[in-house]
Phi, psi and omega in degrees: 000145185248164192292330180295342176282338178246345187288157171272137182259340179266100185243134173273130182226165165223171179262166184297338180271351174300147183279154179302325175298316176308303179307313179308316183289327179290321184287327180293308190289332179263001186046055174240162189243001178217143181218110176295151180248120188237158176260185182296350179256014183064023178274141175286129186243337184186182180209145178236135174246166178309320183289335174291319180292310178304323178290330185271341182278153179301152168303152180293338181275354169225054187301336184260006179265146173053038173301335183295339170306326186280354183260358176288151179301149184295333180297343174289339177232011182283156170272123192268323177276084187265137181275129183234162174239174179243143182304341183259008174289157177275145183305318180293331179290328183277334175296317172303327176293312174310310180290315183287325187257359172061049183248161187247347174208161184222107176289138178260125185237153172216125190054044179060011172257144182292115178242352181190183178205140176235138181240174182300325179294326178298318181293312177305319182292314183300318181295323178291323178291327181292316181272357169069022177299327177287352176263147172294136183172195184225166186227134174242140179234135186228137176269115178230157177298140186285059180215164188294148175102344181290326178292320180300313183294323179285325180288337173290326171299319188288314180307315175309322176271007171057036169272144182264128180270122178275324180198162174223129174236147182223131176220153182293143171292111184299332187273336180206117181285007176271355175232166169224163177248131173258132172243115187247124178254127184247155177267060174212134176288339189234088181267019184305310181297318181302311187295324178294316181296319184290318178290320179301339176273001180095005185275144177271096181276113179277326185212140339287139176271084191282132178297138176077007170248104188207172183286000000 
């Protein structure tokens, strides 16, 4: 999946000369936590977050002091070295950017012009959709040796029971790098027979560990 499939294209923006107070009102009225700053050619020049606004606003204990600070242009508090993505980037690549740089949103640019934005919420929604967690079903976790062919064998067992696979995730076994964990989400509410088939074929089913289902 690529970024242009999940990014928002209706973006609320302001120019550098807009006041901090006006920017704050826009963010409150639109219920957004990030606002890109663009110039007259639609090029991205900065970004402001809700935390930036809160840092610039007077303390609630001195709400009427230094109100003139809020009339300063938003460029005075915006972050200028903005990490960006491209519409054709893979979603997992930008997810790595969120993780590595501890950011909560990512403006998407094309030829230096702002064309979209992706937030943490967008990534979370995409993860839920990719894993099929929003659909009724069940999940099986299987510990397998880390070499080729195991996934194919397991899907053959599932196919024989005419079960539909919603998603497959693979991650390393933290206890032993010679193994990996397969997380398979199925469009069935009762995986008992499948679990029995997998165990009869010698596979180590970690979840669910159903009583009475054993070799």
